[in-house]
C-alpha positions in Angstrom: 39.6 50.3 97.2 38.8 51.1 100.8 36.3 53.7 99.8 34.5 51.3 97.4 34.2 48.7 100.2 33.0 51.2 102.7 30.4 52.6 100.3 29.5 49.3 98.8 30.4 50.4 95.3 32.9 49.4 92.6 34.9 51.1 89.9 37.2 54.0 89.7 36.4 57.1 91.6 37.7 59.3 88.8 37.1 57.6 85.5 38.6 59.0 82.4 38.8 62.6 81.4 36.2 65.2 82.3 34.6 67.5 79.9 35.0 71.3 80.5 33.2 74.1 78.7 33.8 77.8 78.9 30.8 79.6 80.4 29.7 82.6 78.3 26.5 84.6 78.0 24.5 86.8 80.3 22.8 83.9 82.2 25.5 81.2 82.1 26.5 81.5 85.8 22.8 81.7 86.8 22.1 78.5 84.8 25.0 76.6 86.2 24.2 77.7 89.8 20.6 76.6 89.3 21.7 73.2 88.0 24.3 72.6 90.7 22.2 73.8 93.6 19.1 71.7 92.7 20.9 68.7 91.2 19.9 66.6 94.2 16.3 66.9 93.1 17.1 65.2 89.8 18.6 62.3 91.7 15.8 62.0 94.3 18.1 62.7 97.2 16.3 63.7 100.4 18.5 66.6 101.9 17.3 65.8 105.4 18.6 62.2 105.2 21.5 61.8 102.8 22.5 65.1 101.2 26.1 65.9 102.1 26.1 69.5 100.9 24.2 71.9 98.5 24.9 75.6 98.4 21.2 76.2 97.8 20.7 76.6 101.5 23.3 79.4 101.6 21.5 81.1 98.8 18.3 80.9 100.8 20.1 81.9 104.1 19.0 78.6 105.6 22.4 76.9 105.9 22.8 75.1 109.2 26.4 74.0 108.7 29.6 75.7 107.6 29.2 78.0 104.6 31.4 77.2 101.7 30.4 79.9 99.2 31.6 83.4 98.6 28.8 85.7 99.7 29.7 88.2 97.0 29.4 85.6 94.3 26.0 84.4 95.7 24.8 88.0 95.7 25.9 88.5 92.1 24.0 85.5 91.0 20.9 86.5 93.0 21.1 90.0 91.5 21.1 88.6 88.0 17.7 87.1 88.8 16.4 90.4 90.2 16.6 89.2 93.8 16.1 86.1 95.9 12.4 85.6 94.8 13.5 85.9 91.2 16.3 83.4 91.8 13.8 80.9 93.3 11.5 81.1 90.3 14.4 81.0 87.8 16.0 78.0 89.6 12.8 76.1 89.7 12.1 76.6 86.0 15.6 75.9 85.0 15.8 72.7 87.1 12.5 71.5 85.6 13.9 72.0 82.1 17.2 70.2 83.0 15.2 67.3 84.5 13.0 67.2 81.4 16.1 66.9 79.2 17.0 63.8 81.3 13.5 62.4 81.0 12.9 63.0 84.7 9.5 64.4 85.7 9.7 67.3 88.2 7.0 69.8 88.9 6.9 73.2 90.6 5.4 71.5 93.6 8.7 69.5 94.0 10.5 72.8 94.9 9.3 74.2 98.1 11.7 76.8 99.4 
């Protein structure tokens, strides 16, 4: 209740059961990383004003705070995309597709790395 008052919201913080799916396939981790890293774009969050944390800045080696990701895992994901530039292109395209599925319009120009 304290959190809800402080954040001017209502409802349970953890409502109901969550859905979990096993990741499988050659690009599953790359897809999930792209979705999670750029999800703030889908919600119109300005990372300079209100974003709490996104690991995209660790991937881009632009993190200004404390790193939370395992460097080996980041490198594995980047290697799947044939390097950092390949990851940037893949993440942009995947994020645009994810947004399109939610009827949110994003363009390549929305992703300046």
